[in-house]
N, C-alpha and C positions, 0 to 999 in steps of 0.2 A: 880632227879639230882639237886643238889644245884649249885647256881652260884659260880664260882671260880674267884675271883677278880684278880688272877694271870694268867688267860688264855691269850693266845697270842693276841686275839682281844682286850681284856681289855688293854693290854700293848700298842697295836697300838693306841687305842683311847687316852691313856694318853701321847702319844708321846715318849714312852720308846723304841719302836721298829719302824723303818721307814717302809713306804709302798709306793708303786707306785700309788698314789691317782689319781682317775679319776673323783671323784665327792664328794662334801661335802656340807651339809646344817645343819640346827639346829637339825634334827632328824636322819640323816643317814650319813654314810661314805661308799664310794665304792672305791675299789682298785683292782689292778691286782693280780691274784693268783700267788704265787711263784712256783707252780708246775702245770702249765696249762694242762688241759685235752682236750682242743680244741684250735684252733688258737686264739680265743678271749675267755678268762675266767676271769671274774670279780666277786668279792665277794661284796655283799651289806650287811652292818650290821647296826642295830639300835644303836644309841648312848647310850641308856639305858641298864642296866644290866639285860638282859633277856636270859634265858638258851635256850629256843626253842620256836616254834610257839605256843605251848600250854600256856607256861608262858606268852608270849607276848600278846596273845589274851585275856588272863584272867586278866593281871595286867597292860598292857599298856594303856595310856590315848588315847582318841579318836584322839587327835592331833598327838600323836606319831605313832599310827597305820596308819592313813591316810598319814602322812608325809613319813613313810617308804615305803608304797606301791607306792606312787607317785614317790619316789626316784628311785625305781626299773625301772619304766617306763621312767623317765627322763634320767637315765643312758643309757638305750637302745636307746632312741632317739638321745642323744648326741654322742653315738658311731656309729650311722648310721646303725644299724643292724635291724631295724624294718621291712623294706621291704623284705629283704632276709629271715628273720626269726631268732628266738633265742629260747633257752630253759632256763627256770628257774627251780631250784631244791633246796629244803630245806630238809636236813636230820634231823630227829627228833628222838633222843634216840638211844639206843644200837642196836636194830634190823635194823635200817636204817644206821648204821655206822656213826653217828654224832661224829666227832673227836674233835671238840672244843665246850665247853659248853657255847657258846654265839650264839644266833640266827644269822644265816647268810643264805643268798640266793645266790646261784651260778647263774651267767648268762653265758651261753655257746653260741658261735656263730662262724661264719667264715667258715663253711663247712656244708655239709649235715650231720646231727647228727644221722640219722638212726631212727629206731623205739624207742619209749620212753623207754621201758624196755623189757627184755626177758619175755616170758610167763612162769612163774614159777608155776608149779602145784605140790603140794605134795600129 
């Protein structure tokens, strides 16, 4: 999957589309999801043009990778969800139903989130 410079997250990073920002630094931007799947649902995206985790881990600089991972943790701390617990999720590719071709990590919190995933056996 090639990076699409017109994806919604690229437009948010360029300021063409507004977002409900909760965190920003030189490496990452975090904002509330417009269709939340939990009481607290935040997306964290790197500022670089990376399609998914594979692309990011292969092409991102050490500073970008460390900064992005630190941003996820800092967002959780700033939102006060560390003690109660939270879930992170990154969908990568079509089988995982990645909808936007820009790496993003979902942070879910605010209630018991249940088991991680159903036990799918084919």
